[in-house]
N, CA, C and O atoms as a DFTB+ gen file, in Angstrom:
444 C
 N C O
     1  1       8.558       4.314     -17.253
     2  2       9.366       4.879     -16.195
     3  2       8.656       4.681     -14.858
     4  3       7.467       4.972     -14.726
     5  1       9.383       4.194     -13.889
     6  2       8.813       3.933     -12.570
     7  2       8.627       5.242     -11.800
     8  3       9.462       6.145     -11.857
     9  1       7.513       5.315     -11.083
    10  2       7.201       6.471     -10.252
    11  2       7.071       6.021      -8.802
    12  3       6.623       4.909      -8.522
    13  1       7.464       6.890      -7.896
    14  2       7.305       6.626      -6.468
    15  2       5.909       7.076      -6.043
    16  3       5.436       8.132      -6.463
    17  1       5.256       6.272      -5.212
    18  2       3.951       6.616      -4.657
    19  2       4.026       6.402      -3.155
    20  3       4.515       5.377      -2.680
    21  1       3.530       7.390      -2.415
    22  2       3.443       7.276      -0.961
    23  2       2.016       7.639      -0.569
    24  3       1.451       8.614      -1.066
    25  1       1.445       6.846       0.323
    26  2       0.070       7.107       0.743
    27  2      -0.072       6.859       2.240
    28  3       0.761       6.199       2.863
    29  1      -1.144       7.403       2.797
    30  2      -1.436       7.183       4.214
    31  2      -2.839       6.615       4.371
    32  3      -3.720       6.817       3.536
    33  1      -3.006       5.913       5.453
    34  2      -4.292       5.424       5.946
    35  2      -4.213       5.464       7.468
    36  3      -3.137       5.675       8.027
    37  1      -5.326       5.268       8.131
    38  2      -5.337       5.252       9.590
    39  2      -5.882       3.916      10.081
    40  3      -7.048       3.591       9.857
    41  1      -5.035       3.150      10.748
    42  2      -5.437       1.880      11.353
    43  2      -6.020       2.185      12.729
    44  3      -5.514       3.050      13.443
    45  1      -7.059       1.492      13.091
    46  2      -7.634       1.668      14.427
    47  2      -6.561       1.340      15.474
    48  3      -6.024       0.232      15.478
    49  1      -6.250       2.280      16.346
    50  2      -5.147       2.077      17.309
    51  2      -5.288       0.815      18.158
    52  3      -4.286       0.185      18.495
    53  1      -6.496       0.446      18.499
    54  2      -6.688      -0.750      19.327
    55  2      -6.457      -2.047      18.546
    56  3      -6.470      -3.127      19.136
    57  1      -6.247      -1.959      17.239
    58  2      -6.061      -3.142      16.394
    59  2      -4.659      -3.261      15.821
    60  3      -4.424      -4.094      14.945
    61  1      -3.712      -2.440      16.298
    62  2      -2.377      -2.406      15.705
    63  2      -1.661      -3.753      15.738
    64  3      -1.097      -4.179      14.730
    65  1      -1.678      -4.418      16.873
    66  2      -0.930      -5.678      16.982
    67  2      -1.484      -6.747      16.048
    68  3      -0.724      -7.488      15.424
    69  1      -2.789      -6.824      15.953
    70  2      -3.390      -7.803      15.044
    71  2      -3.110      -7.429      13.590
    72  3      -2.868      -8.310      12.766
    73  1      -3.138      -6.138      13.264
    74  2      -2.834      -5.691      11.903
    75  2      -1.407      -6.099      11.534
    76  3      -1.173      -6.610      10.440
    77  1      -0.464      -5.878      12.434
    78  2       0.927      -6.271      12.177
    79  2       1.033      -7.787      12.026
    80  3       1.737      -8.273      11.140
    81  1       0.350      -8.526      12.872
    82  2       0.399      -9.989      12.814
    83  2      -0.102     -10.505      11.463
    84  3       0.472     -11.440      10.906
    85  1      -1.157      -9.907      10.940
    86  2      -1.725     -10.358       9.666
    87  2      -0.794     -10.092       8.496
    88  3      -0.925     -10.721       7.446
    89  1       0.145      -9.171       8.663
    90  2       1.068      -8.860       7.566
    91  2       2.379      -9.648       7.649
    92  3       3.256      -9.486       6.800
    93  1       2.511     -10.485       8.652
    94  2       3.701     -11.332       8.752
    95  2       3.704     -12.370       7.631
    96  3       4.756     -12.716       7.094
    97  1       2.528     -12.854       7.290
    98  2       2.418     -13.882       6.248
    99  2       1.255     -13.533       5.327
   100  3       0.174     -14.113       5.436
   101  1       1.478     -12.592       4.427
   102  2       0.453     -12.213       3.454
   103  2       0.241     -13.389       2.504
   104  3       1.186     -14.083       2.128
   105  1      -1.010     -13.597       2.128
   106  2      -1.358     -14.715       1.250
   107  2      -0.489     -14.711      -0.010
   108  3      -0.325     -13.667      -0.641
   109  1       0.058     -15.845      -0.376
   110  2       0.897     -15.921      -1.583
   111  2       0.188     -15.414      -2.838
   112  3       0.815     -14.765      -3.676
   113  1      -1.117     -15.702      -2.983
   114  2      -1.834     -15.234      -4.170
   115  2      -2.017     -13.710      -4.170
   116  3      -2.137     -13.099      -5.232
   117  1      -2.038     -13.100      -2.984
   118  2      -2.096     -11.641      -2.900
   119  2      -0.753     -11.039      -3.309
   120  3      -0.709     -10.049      -4.039
   121  1       0.328     -11.632      -2.842
   122  2       1.664     -11.166      -3.234
   123  2       1.850     -11.243      -4.743
   124  3       2.381     -10.320      -5.360
   125  1       1.410     -12.348      -5.329
   126  2       1.528     -12.521      -6.782
   127  2       0.679     -11.486      -7.518
   128  3       1.131     -10.904      -8.505
   129  1      -0.533     -11.254      -7.052
   130  2      -1.409     -10.277      -7.710
   131  2      -0.802      -8.883      -7.651
   132  3      -0.852      -8.151      -8.640
   133  1      -0.234      -8.503      -6.522
   134  2       0.410      -7.192      -6.406
   135  2       1.542      -7.063      -7.418
   136  3       1.634      -6.074      -8.145
   137  1       2.389      -8.064      -7.452
   138  2       3.526      -8.030      -8.384
   139  2       3.030      -7.994      -9.836
   140  3       3.536      -7.223     -10.651
   141  1       2.041      -8.833     -10.147
   142  2       1.546      -8.926     -11.524
   143  2       0.841      -7.655     -12.003
   144  3       0.763      -7.406     -13.206
   145  1       0.326      -6.852     -11.066
   146  2      -0.399      -5.637     -11.456
   147  2       0.459      -4.377     -11.325
   148  3      -0.058      -3.262     -11.398
   149  1       1.772      -4.554     -11.131
   150  2       2.676      -3.416     -11.206
   151  2       3.083      -2.777      -9.901
   152  3       3.578      -1.649      -9.905
   153  1       2.892      -3.458      -8.779
   154  2       3.327      -2.941      -7.476
   155  2       4.736      -3.470      -7.211
   156  3       4.945      -4.682      -7.147
   157  1       5.701      -2.560      -7.059
   158  2       7.089      -2.946      -6.827
   159  2       7.629      -2.176      -5.628
   160  3       7.194      -1.061      -5.338
   161  1       8.579      -2.791      -4.940
   162  2       9.211      -2.172      -3.777
   163  2       8.150      -1.649      -2.809
   164  3       8.282      -0.553      -2.265
   165  1       7.101      -2.438      -2.600
   166  2       5.950      -2.035      -1.793
   167  2       6.249      -2.293      -0.320
   168  3       6.599      -3.407       0.070
   169  1       6.108      -1.248       0.491
   170  2       6.347      -1.346       1.933
   171  2       5.246      -0.618       2.684
   172  3       4.669       0.350       2.189
   173  1       4.968      -1.098       3.880
   174  2       4.041      -0.425       4.794
   175  2       4.785      -0.111       6.084
   176  3       5.553      -0.931       6.589
   177  1       4.548       1.076       6.606
   178  2       5.147       1.519       7.861
   179  2       4.007       1.933       8.779
   180  3       3.055       2.576       8.336
   181  1       4.098       1.565      10.066
   182  2       3.003       1.803      11.004
   183  2       3.509       2.528      12.244
   184  3       4.426       2.060      12.918
   185  1       2.903       3.675      12.537
   186  2       3.245       4.433      13.737
   187  2       2.364       3.953      14.882
   188  3       1.295       3.389      14.647
   189  1       2.802       4.172      16.118
   190  2       2.096       3.667      17.296
   191  2       0.692       4.240      17.465
   192  3      -0.106       3.665      18.204
   193  1       0.364       5.343      16.814
   194  2      -0.996       5.894      16.896
   195  2      -1.888       5.394      15.757
   196  3      -3.041       5.812      15.645
   197  1      -1.363       4.508      14.918
   198  2      -2.148       3.923      13.845
   199  2      -1.926       4.535      12.474
   200  3      -2.504       4.069      11.492
   201  1      -1.096       5.575      12.388
   202  2      -0.814       6.138      11.063
   203  2      -0.066       5.094      10.241
   204  3       1.007       4.633      10.628
   205  1      -0.642       4.732       9.114
   206  2      -0.044       3.766       8.201
   207  2       0.467       4.529       6.981
   208  3      -0.279       5.280       6.352
   209  1       1.725       4.331       6.657
   210  2       2.333       4.961       5.493
   211  2       2.757       3.852       4.547
   212  3       3.504       2.948       4.921
   213  1       2.269       3.935       3.317
   214  2       2.629       2.961       2.297
   215  2       3.508       3.601       1.250
   216  3       3.362       4.783       0.941
   217  1       4.419       2.822       0.708
   218  2       5.329       3.292      -0.333
   219  2       5.446       2.198      -1.385
   220  3       5.536       1.014      -1.057
   221  1       5.444       2.602      -2.650
   222  2       5.665       1.645      -3.722
   223  2       6.217       2.357      -4.940
   224  3       6.169       3.583      -5.048
   225  1       6.735       1.566      -5.840
   226  2       7.164       2.029      -7.152
   227  2       6.238       1.365      -8.170
   228  3       5.914       0.183      -8.057
   229  1       5.821       2.145      -9.160
   230  2       4.959       1.613     -10.210
   231  2       5.041       2.519     -11.431
   232  3       5.393       3.693     -11.318
   233  1       4.724       1.988     -12.563
   234  2       4.697       2.815     -13.769
   235  2       3.439       3.678     -13.810
   236  3       3.471       4.807     -14.300
   237  1       2.328       3.142     -13.293
   238  2       1.051       3.845     -13.351
   239  2       0.220       3.409     -12.145
   240  3      -0.308       2.298     -12.117
   241  1       0.108       4.288     -11.151
   242  2      -0.582       3.921      -9.917
   243  2      -2.059       3.630     -10.160
   244  3      -2.597       2.679      -9.593
   245  1      -2.720       4.427     -10.987
   246  2      -4.136       4.174     -11.268
   247  2      -4.320       2.813     -11.934
   248  3      -5.257       2.083     -11.610
   249  1      -3.437       2.473     -12.856
   250  2      -3.515       1.161     -13.512
   251  2      -3.236       0.040     -12.511
   252  3      -3.859      -1.019     -12.579
   253  1      -2.309       0.267     -11.588
   254  2      -2.003      -0.734     -10.559
   255  2      -3.208      -0.948      -9.645
   256  3      -3.524      -2.083      -9.291
   257  1      -3.877       0.135      -9.262
   258  2      -5.087       0.026      -8.435
   259  2      -6.202      -0.690      -9.190
   260  3      -6.868      -1.572      -8.646
   261  1      -6.398      -0.303     -10.445
   262  2      -7.438      -0.915     -11.268
   263  2      -7.160      -2.397     -11.479
   264  3      -8.072      -3.222     -11.421
   265  1      -5.907      -2.727     -11.722
   266  2      -5.529      -4.127     -11.894
   267  2      -5.832      -4.955     -10.659
   268  3      -6.364      -6.061     -10.756
   269  1      -5.488      -4.414      -9.499
   270  2      -5.779      -5.134      -8.258
   271  2      -7.279      -5.254      -8.030
   272  3      -7.760      -6.294      -7.579
   273  1      -8.018      -4.193      -8.340
   274  2      -9.462      -4.203      -8.136
   275  2     -10.144      -5.287      -8.961
   276  3     -11.222      -5.760      -8.602
   277  1      -9.521      -5.675     -10.058
   278  2     -10.090      -6.697     -10.937
   279  2      -9.803      -8.118     -10.458
   280  3     -10.301      -9.077     -11.047
   281  1      -9.008      -8.267      -9.399
   282  2      -8.662      -9.614      -8.934
   283  2      -9.593     -10.063      -7.813
   284  3     -10.041      -9.262      -6.993
   285  1      -9.864     -11.335      -7.802
   286  2     -10.707     -11.926      -6.760
   287  2      -9.998     -11.887      -5.408
   288  3     -10.633     -11.660      -4.378
   289  1      -8.689     -12.108      -5.410
   290  2      -7.955     -12.150      -4.152
   291  2      -7.966     -10.782      -3.466
   292  3      -7.999     -10.707      -2.238
   293  1      -7.940      -9.714      -4.242
   294  2      -7.985      -8.386      -3.641
   295  2      -9.320      -8.137      -2.942
   296  3      -9.353      -7.549      -1.861
   297  1     -10.409      -8.576      -3.548
   298  2     -11.721      -8.419      -2.906
   299  2     -11.743      -9.136      -1.560
   300  3     -12.254      -8.599      -0.577
   301  1     -11.192     -10.346      -1.516
   302  2     -11.136     -11.087      -0.246
   303  2     -10.236     -10.392       0.768
   304  3     -10.589     -10.273       1.941
   305  1      -9.052      -9.926       0.304
   306  2      -8.099      -9.264       1.207
   307  2      -8.703      -7.972       1.767
   308  3      -8.615      -7.724       2.970
   309  1      -9.305      -7.163       0.926
   310  2      -9.887      -5.905       1.383
   311  2     -11.013      -6.153       2.380
   312  3     -11.139      -5.424       3.363
   313  1     -11.829      -7.170       2.139
   314  2     -12.896      -7.511       3.082
   315  2     -12.295      -7.944       4.414
   316  3     -12.822      -7.601       5.472
   317  1     -11.202      -8.690       4.370
   318  2     -10.540      -9.160       5.579
   319  2      -9.881      -8.014       6.348
   320  3      -9.826      -8.046       7.577
   321  1      -9.387      -7.014       5.644
   322  2      -8.680      -5.891       6.275
   323  2      -9.613      -4.755       6.705
   324  3      -9.206      -3.905       7.498
   325  1     -10.835      -4.719       6.211
   326  2     -11.743      -3.598       6.482
   327  2     -11.956      -3.362       7.972
   328  3     -12.154      -2.219       8.383
   329  1     -11.921      -4.400       8.785
   330  2     -12.163      -4.249      10.220
   331  2     -11.090      -3.418      10.927
   332  3     -11.297      -2.988      12.062
   333  1      -9.963      -3.188      10.283
   334  2      -8.880      -2.417      10.886
   335  2      -8.983      -0.917      10.601
   336  3      -8.202      -0.123      11.124
   337  1      -9.949      -0.541       9.773
   338  2     -10.087       0.844       9.329
   339  2     -11.521       1.322       9.537
   340  3     -12.435       0.514       9.706
   341  1     -11.709       2.629       9.523
   342  2     -13.040       3.224       9.620
   343  2     -13.517       3.760       8.272
   344  3     -14.399       4.618       8.227
   345  1     -12.952       3.271       7.187
   346  2     -13.205       3.860       5.865
   347  2     -13.796       2.881       4.859
   348  3     -13.842       3.196       3.670
   349  1     -14.241       1.728       5.279
   350  2     -14.679       0.734       4.312
   351  2     -13.464       0.039       3.732
   352  3     -12.579      -0.390       4.473
   353  1     -13.414      -0.078       2.406
   354  2     -12.262      -0.730       1.765
   355  2     -11.048       0.182       1.832
   356  3     -11.072       1.287       1.292
   357  1      -9.993      -0.269       2.488
   358  2      -8.808       0.585       2.607
   359  2      -8.169       0.950       1.275
   360  3      -7.611       2.039       1.139
   361  1      -8.240       0.059       0.289
   362  2      -7.596       0.363      -0.996
   363  2      -8.317       1.480      -1.757
   364  3      -7.784       2.004      -2.736
   365  1      -9.515       1.844      -1.318
   366  2     -10.246       2.932      -1.950
   367  2     -10.194       4.220      -1.123
   368  3     -10.834       5.210      -1.477
   369  1      -9.441       4.207      -0.032
   370  2      -9.370       5.373       0.850
   371  2      -7.940       5.877       1.048
   372  3      -7.687       6.699       1.929
   373  1      -7.016       5.390       0.237
   374  2      -5.625       5.837       0.364
   375  2      -5.518       7.327       0.082
   376  3      -6.072       7.830      -0.895
   377  1      -4.804       8.018       0.943
   378  2      -4.529       9.440       0.721
   379  2      -3.113       9.530       0.150
   380  3      -2.130       9.382       0.877
   381  1      -3.021       9.776      -1.158
   382  2      -1.719       9.828      -1.822
   383  2      -1.053      11.169      -1.512
   384  3      -1.667      12.228      -1.635
   385  1       0.211      11.097      -1.110
   386  2       0.977      12.285      -0.766
   387  2       1.741      12.808      -1.984
   388  3       2.078      12.053      -2.896
   389  1       2.003      14.096      -1.976
   390  2       2.782      14.731      -3.035
   391  2       4.256      14.694      -2.660
   392  3       4.638      15.163      -1.588
   393  1       5.080      14.144      -3.529
   394  2       6.517      14.128      -3.279
   395  2       7.078      15.527      -3.511
   396  3       6.833      16.144      -4.549
   397  1       7.832      16.018      -2.531
   398  2       8.415      17.355      -2.659
   399  2       9.936      17.331      -2.737
   400  3      10.550      18.347      -3.063
   401  1      10.555      16.190      -2.444
   402  2      12.012      16.092      -2.521
   403  2      12.405      14.640      -2.674
   404  3      11.817      13.753      -2.054
   405  1      13.409      14.405      -3.509
   406  2      14.009      13.085      -3.646
   407  2      15.503      13.286      -3.917
   408  3      15.880      13.940      -4.890
   409  1      16.329      12.735      -3.074
   410  2      17.776      12.905      -3.182
   411  2      18.313      12.457      -4.537
   412  3      19.088      13.177      -5.167
   413  1      17.904      11.270      -4.990
   414  2      18.419      10.764      -6.255
   415  2      18.042      11.673      -7.420
   416  3      18.844      11.875      -8.332
   417  1      16.831      12.221      -7.397
   418  2      16.442      13.163      -8.448
   419  2      17.314      14.411      -8.400
   420  3      17.713      14.931      -9.442
   421  1      17.606      14.885      -7.213
   422  2      18.436      16.080      -7.063
   423  2      19.859      15.844      -7.544
   424  3      20.515      16.753      -8.053
   425  1      20.327      14.609      -7.376
   426  2      21.696      14.267      -7.779
   427  2      21.755      13.716      -9.202
   428  3      22.796      13.222      -9.633
   429  1      20.657      13.798      -9.922
   430  2      20.628      13.314     -11.297
   431  2      20.639      11.798     -11.396
   432  3      21.160      11.245     -12.364
   433  1      20.073      11.122     -10.408
   434  2      19.999       9.666     -10.424
   435  2      21.254       8.987      -9.915
   436  3      21.286       7.760      -9.824
   437  1      22.291       9.742      -9.578
   438  2      23.535       9.149      -9.073
   439  2      23.335       8.665      -7.641
   440  3      22.602       9.267      -6.856
   441  1      23.998       7.572      -7.328
   442  2      23.936       7.055      -5.950
   443  2      25.306       6.986      -5.375
   444  3      25.474       6.578      -4.226
């Protein structure tokens, strides 16, 4: 069963434009690794002060993180992205939020 995951990170405000530019064309091997390790419907949203909100669907978020951590491409991507954050590897500093409401759940999955 797929679960929704939402997390936050903080991008350095002075690096927002470059961070957005780097996500225009994510490496094809990174996209494949994400898909292969269980990341689905993955989106990132960025506020003007640097608040980054990520959303994805996955069966097991810990397994998805572990799967990505085992890939060579993730190590390269995280090293490349570290300069945008003050936390070292961003994939190890995600603050996962608790879901408190979902319309589809309230309506019994009906759309």
